[in-house]
Backbone as XML, in Angstrom:
<?xml version="1.0"?>
<chain id="A" units="angstrom">
  <residue number="1" name="UNK">
    <atom name="N" x="127.144" y="94.353" z="109.175"/>
    <atom name="CA" x="126.405" y="95.540" z="109.559"/>
    <atom name="C" x="127.410" y="96.615" z="109.901"/>
  </residue>
  <residue number="2" name="UNK">
    <atom name="N" x="127.218" y="97.799" z="109.388"/>
    <atom name="CA" x="128.061" y="98.936" z="109.712"/>
    <atom name="C" x="127.242" y="99.852" z="110.599"/>
  </residue>
  <residue number="3" name="UNK">
    <atom name="N" x="127.728" y="100.103" z="111.782"/>
    <atom name="CA" x="127.020" y="100.921" z="112.750"/>
    <atom name="C" x="127.661" y="102.299" z="112.766"/>
  </residue>
  <residue number="4" name="UNK">
    <atom name="N" x="126.872" y="103.324" z="112.535"/>
    <atom name="CA" x="127.362" y="104.699" z="112.572"/>
    <atom name="C" x="126.724" y="105.402" z="113.749"/>
  </residue>
  <residue number="5" name="UNK">
    <atom name="N" x="127.477" y="106.196" z="114.413"/>
    <atom name="CA" x="126.948" y="106.982" z="115.514"/>
    <atom name="C" x="127.956" y="108.033" z="115.912"/>
  </residue>
  <residue number="6" name="UNK">
    <atom name="N" x="127.587" y="108.815" z="116.883"/>
    <atom name="CA" x="128.442" y="109.908" z="117.317"/>
    <atom name="C" x="129.841" y="109.424" z="117.704"/>
  </residue>
  <residue number="7" name="UNK">
    <atom name="N" x="129.913" y="108.370" z="118.461"/>
    <atom name="CA" x="131.209" y="107.855" z="118.892"/>
    <atom name="C" x="131.415" y="106.408" z="118.464"/>
  </residue>
  <residue number="8" name="UNK">
    <atom name="N" x="130.667" y="105.967" z="117.480"/>
    <atom name="CA" x="130.725" y="104.554" z="117.116"/>
    <atom name="C" x="130.707" y="104.420" z="115.608"/>
  </residue>
  <residue number="9" name="UNK">
    <atom name="N" x="131.683" y="103.751" z="115.084"/>
    <atom name="CA" x="131.720" y="103.448" z="113.658"/>
    <atom name="C" x="132.470" y="102.133" z="113.541"/>
  </residue>
  <residue number="10" name="UNK">
    <atom name="N" x="131.757" y="101.046" z="113.695"/>
    <atom name="CA" x="132.368" y="99.729" z="113.750"/>
    <atom name="C" x="131.632" y="98.758" z="112.836"/>
  </residue>
  <residue number="11" name="UNK">
    <atom name="N" x="132.367" y="97.811" z="112.322"/>
    <atom name="CA" x="131.756" y="96.744" z="111.535"/>
    <atom name="C" x="131.382" y="95.626" z="112.493"/>
  </residue>
  <residue number="12" name="UNK">
    <atom name="N" x="130.106" y="95.283" z="112.489"/>
    <atom name="CA" x="129.596" y="94.209" z="113.331"/>
    <atom name="C" x="129.359" y="93.017" z="112.416"/>
  </residue>
  <residue number="13" name="UNK">
    <atom name="N" x="130.088" y="91.932" z="112.652"/>
    <atom name="CA" x="130.069" y="90.848" z="111.678"/>
    <atom name="C" x="129.174" y="89.672" z="112.044"/>
  </residue>
  <residue number="14" name="UNK">
    <atom name="N" x="128.872" y="89.456" z="113.303"/>
    <atom name="CA" x="128.076" y="88.280" z="113.627"/>
    <atom name="C" x="126.600" y="88.627" z="113.692"/>
  </residue>
  <residue number="15" name="UNK">
    <atom name="N" x="125.783" y="87.713" z="113.244"/>
    <atom name="CA" x="124.340" y="87.923" z="113.235"/>
    <atom name="C" x="123.805" y="88.121" z="114.644"/>
  </residue>
  <residue number="16" name="UNK">
    <atom name="N" x="124.281" y="87.306" z="115.583"/>
    <atom name="CA" x="123.794" y="87.408" z="116.959"/>
    <atom name="C" x="124.150" y="88.767" z="117.552"/>
  </residue>
  <residue number="17" name="UNK">
    <atom name="N" x="125.378" y="89.208" z="117.351"/>
    <atom name="CA" x="125.789" y="90.516" z="117.860"/>
    <atom name="C" x="124.938" y="91.612" z="117.249"/>
  </residue>
  <residue number="18" name="UNK">
    <atom name="N" x="124.708" y="91.523" z="115.976"/>
    <atom name="CA" x="123.887" y="92.506" z="115.275"/>
    <atom name="C" x="122.473" y="92.532" z="115.854"/>
  </residue>
  <residue number="19" name="UNK">
    <atom name="N" x="121.889" y="91.374" z="116.072"/>
    <atom name="CA" x="120.529" y="91.299" z="116.620"/>
    <atom name="C" x="120.472" y="91.871" z="118.030"/>
  </residue>
  <residue number="20" name="UNK">
    <atom name="N" x="121.489" y="91.599" z="118.835"/>
    <atom name="CA" x="121.527" y="92.118" z="120.207"/>
    <atom name="C" x="121.620" y="93.642" z="120.198"/>
  </residue>
  <residue number="21" name="UNK">
    <atom name="N" x="122.487" y="94.177" z="119.348"/>
    <atom name="CA" x="122.638" y="95.626" z="119.261"/>
    <atom name="C" x="121.340" y="96.279" z="118.788"/>
  </residue>
  <residue number="22" name="UNK">
    <atom name="N" x="120.707" y="95.721" z="117.792"/>
    <atom name="CA" x="119.449" y="96.280" z="117.282"/>
    <atom name="C" x="118.365" y="96.246" z="118.355"/>
  </residue>
  <residue number="23" name="UNK">
    <atom name="N" x="118.224" y="95.120" z="119.033"/>
    <atom name="CA" x="117.198" y="94.988" z="120.069"/>
    <atom name="C" x="117.450" y="95.954" z="121.219"/>
  </residue>
  <residue number="24" name="UNK">
    <atom name="N" x="118.688" y="96.056" z="121.650"/>
    <atom name="CA" x="119.013" y="96.942" z="122.771"/>
    <atom name="C" x="118.799" y="98.407" z="122.418"/>
  </residue>
  <residue number="25" name="UNK">
    <atom name="N" x="119.158" y="98.797" z="121.208"/>
    <atom name="CA" x="119.017" y="100.200" z="120.825"/>
    <atom name="C" x="117.569" y="100.595" z="120.563"/>
  </residue>
  <residue number="26" name="UNK">
    <atom name="N" x="116.729" y="99.638" z="120.241"/>
    <atom name="CA" x="115.321" y="99.932" z="119.983"/>
    <atom name="C" x="114.435" y="99.754" z="121.216"/>
  </residue>
  <residue number="27" name="UNK">
    <atom name="N" x="114.989" y="99.221" z="122.288"/>
    <atom name="CA" x="114.199" y="98.949" z="123.488"/>
    <atom name="C" x="113.842" y="100.242" z="124.224"/>
  </residue>
  <residue number="28" name="UNK">
    <atom name="N" x="112.716" y="100.213" z="124.878"/>
    <atom name="CA" x="112.287" y="101.344" z="125.696"/>
    <atom name="C" x="113.155" y="101.404" z="126.952"/>
  </residue>
  <residue number="29" name="UNK">
    <atom name="N" x="113.580" y="102.605" z="127.343"/>
    <atom name="CA" x="114.400" y="102.724" z="128.549"/>
    <atom name="C" x="113.502" y="102.857" z="129.780"/>
  </residue>
  <residue number="30" name="UNK">
    <atom name="N" x="114.078" y="102.787" z="130.978"/>
    <atom name="CA" x="113.261" y="102.839" z="132.197"/>
    <atom name="C" x="112.425" y="104.119" z="132.331"/>
  </residue>
  <residue number="31" name="UNK">
    <atom name="N" x="112.856" y="105.213" z="131.718"/>
    <atom name="CA" x="112.098" y="106.462" z="131.778"/>
    <atom name="C" x="110.957" y="106.496" z="130.770"/>
  </residue>
  <residue number="32" name="UNK">
    <atom name="N" x="110.847" y="105.452" z="129.950"/>
    <atom name="CA" x="109.759" y="105.383" z="128.976"/>
    <atom name="C" x="110.124" y="105.852" z="127.578"/>
  </residue>
  <residue number="33" name="UNK">
    <atom name="N" x="111.358" y="106.300" z="127.358"/>
    <atom name="CA" x="111.768" y="106.750" z="126.028"/>
    <atom name="C" x="112.049" y="105.560" z="125.137"/>
  </residue>
  <residue number="34" name="UNK">
    <atom name="N" x="111.577" y="105.656" z="123.903"/>
    <atom name="CA" x="111.890" y="104.635" z="122.912"/>
    <atom name="C" x="112.187" y="105.330" z="121.587"/>
  </residue>
  <residue number="35" name="UNK">
    <atom name="N" x="113.382" y="105.107" z="121.082"/>
    <atom name="CA" x="113.793" y="105.734" z="119.832"/>
    <atom name="C" x="113.053" y="105.116" z="118.656"/>
  </residue>
  <residue number="36" name="UNK">
    <atom name="N" x="112.840" y="105.924" z="117.644"/>
    <atom name="CA" x="112.256" y="105.432" z="116.404"/>
    <atom name="C" x="113.424" y="105.138" z="115.458"/>
  </residue>
  <residue number="37" name="UNK">
    <atom name="N" x="113.696" y="103.860" z="115.265"/>
    <atom name="CA" x="114.858" y="103.456" z="114.491"/>
    <atom name="C" x="114.459" y="102.565" z="113.324"/>
  </residue>
  <residue number="38" name="UNK">
    <atom name="N" x="115.246" y="102.630" z="112.276"/>
    <atom name="CA" x="115.091" y="101.723" z="111.143"/>
    <atom name="C" x="116.427" y="101.029" z="110.940"/>
  </residue>
  <residue number="39" name="UNK">
    <atom name="N" x="116.399" y="99.719" z="110.821"/>
    <atom name="CA" x="117.621" y="98.949" z="110.653"/>
    <atom name="C" x="117.688" y="98.415" z="109.227"/>
  </residue>
  <residue number="40" name="UNK">
    <atom name="N" x="118.832" y="98.574" z="108.610"/>
    <atom name="CA" x="119.074" y="98.037" z="107.279"/>
    <atom name="C" x="120.219" y="97.047" z="107.431"/>
  </residue>
  <residue number="41" name="UNK">
    <atom name="N" x="119.875" y="95.771" z="107.352"/>
    <atom name="CA" x="120.876" y="94.718" z="107.524"/>
    <atom name="C" x="120.864" y="93.895" z="106.238"/>
  </residue>
  <residue number="42" name="UNK">
    <atom name="N" x="121.618" y="94.360" z="105.277"/>
    <atom name="CA" x="121.637" y="93.730" z="103.961"/>
    <atom name="C" x="123.010" y="93.951" z="103.346"/>
  </residue>
  <residue number="43" name="UNK">
    <atom name="N" x="123.708" y="92.888" z="102.992"/>
    <atom name="CA" x="125.045" y="93.045" z="102.405"/>
    <atom name="C" x="125.058" y="93.895" z="101.137"/>
  </residue>
  <residue number="44" name="UNK">
    <atom name="N" x="123.929" y="94.045" z="100.483"/>
    <atom name="CA" x="123.875" y="94.856" z="99.264"/>
    <atom name="C" x="124.180" y="96.332" z="99.554"/>
  </residue>
  <residue number="45" name="UNK">
    <atom name="N" x="124.031" y="96.743" z="100.808"/>
    <atom name="CA" x="124.285" y="98.125" z="101.181"/>
    <atom name="C" x="125.687" y="98.317" z="101.762"/>
  </residue>
  <residue number="46" name="UNK">
    <atom name="N" x="126.501" y="97.288" z="101.778"/>
    <atom name="CA" x="127.857" y="97.375" z="102.338"/>
    <atom name="C" x="128.658" y="98.462" z="101.634"/>
  </residue>
  <residue number="47" name="UNK">
    <atom name="N" x="129.349" y="99.248" z="102.402"/>
    <atom name="CA" x="130.192" y="100.294" z="101.853"/>
    <atom name="C" x="129.497" y="101.617" z="101.623"/>
  </residue>
  <residue number="48" name="UNK">
    <atom name="N" x="128.176" y="101.651" z="101.773"/>
    <atom name="CA" x="127.448" y="102.904" z="101.581"/>
    <atom name="C" x="127.366" y="103.674" z="102.893"/>
  </residue>
  <residue number="49" name="UNK">
    <atom name="N" x="127.327" y="104.983" z="102.787"/>
    <atom name="CA" x="127.150" y="105.819" z="103.972"/>
    <atom name="C" x="125.675" y="105.791" z="104.379"/>
  </residue>
  <residue number="50" name="UNK">
    <atom name="N" x="125.363" y="106.183" z="105.606"/>
    <atom name="CA" x="123.954" y="106.254" z="106.010"/>
    <atom name="C" x="123.133" y="107.156" z="105.090"/>
  </residue>
  <residue number="51" name="UNK">
    <atom name="N" x="123.730" y="108.231" z="104.618"/>
    <atom name="CA" x="123.020" y="109.144" z="103.714"/>
    <atom name="C" x="122.708" y="108.475" z="102.372"/>
  </residue>
  <residue number="52" name="UNK">
    <atom name="N" x="123.651" y="107.690" z="101.863"/>
    <atom name="CA" x="123.428" y="106.986" z="100.597"/>
    <atom name="C" x="122.343" y="105.928" z="100.745"/>
  </residue>
  <residue number="53" name="UNK">
    <atom name="N" x="122.340" y="105.210" z="101.864"/>
    <atom name="CA" x="121.292" y="104.214" z="102.105"/>
    <atom name="C" x="119.936" y="104.901" z="102.191"/>
  </residue>
  <residue number="54" name="UNK">
    <atom name="N" x="119.861" y="106.000" z="102.939"/>
    <atom name="CA" x="118.599" y="106.724" z="103.061"/>
    <atom name="C" x="118.098" y="107.207" z="101.700"/>
  </residue>
  <residue number="55" name="UNK">
    <atom name="N" x="118.996" y="107.701" z="100.868"/>
    <atom name="CA" x="118.602" y="108.174" z="99.533"/>
    <atom name="C" x="118.061" y="107.025" z="98.693"/>
  </residue>
  <residue number="56" name="UNK">
    <atom name="N" x="118.694" y="105.853" z="98.769"/>
    <atom name="CA" x="118.217" y="104.704" z="98.007"/>
    <atom name="C" x="116.854" y="104.217" z="98.508"/>
  </residue>
  <residue number="57" name="UNK">
    <atom name="N" x="116.637" y="104.295" z="99.796"/>
    <atom name="CA" x="115.347" y="103.862" z="100.351"/>
    <atom name="C" x="114.236" y="104.833" z="99.986"/>
  </residue>
  <residue number="58" name="UNK">
    <atom name="N" x="114.574" y="106.108" z="99.845"/>
    <atom name="CA" x="113.574" y="107.102" z="99.427"/>
    <atom name="C" x="113.234" y="106.958" z="97.951"/>
  </residue>
  <residue number="59" name="UNK">
    <atom name="N" x="114.236" y="106.606" z="97.130"/>
    <atom name="CA" x="114.051" y="106.508" z="95.686"/>
    <atom name="C" x="114.674" y="105.209" z="95.190"/>
  </residue>
  <residue number="60" name="UNK">
    <atom name="N" x="113.942" y="104.084" z="95.303"/>
    <atom name="CA" x="114.512" y="102.778" z="94.944"/>
    <atom name="C" x="114.905" y="102.661" z="93.475"/>
  </residue>
  <residue number="61" name="UNK">
    <atom name="N" x="114.438" y="103.530" z="92.607"/>
    <atom name="CA" x="114.759" y="103.464" z="91.189"/>
    <atom name="C" x="116.097" y="104.046" z="90.830"/>
  </residue>
  <residue number="62" name="UNK">
    <atom name="N" x="116.807" y="104.599" z="91.787"/>
    <atom name="CA" x="118.121" y="105.210" z="91.523"/>
    <atom name="C" x="119.166" y="104.201" z="91.181"/>
  </residue>
</chain>
């Protein structure tokens, strides 16, 4: 899993770590905020930028 963010660009290699990060980032915070997130955890997307993944998800025939 490649995680992109403002201050984060790291390769997360273990399934458990990936699941923990996804669950924590999607969880509602104490103030009631919950982000709307989509996770793509598939080796077929390795090496692609977030923009390239988004484009492929919008147009799977590309």
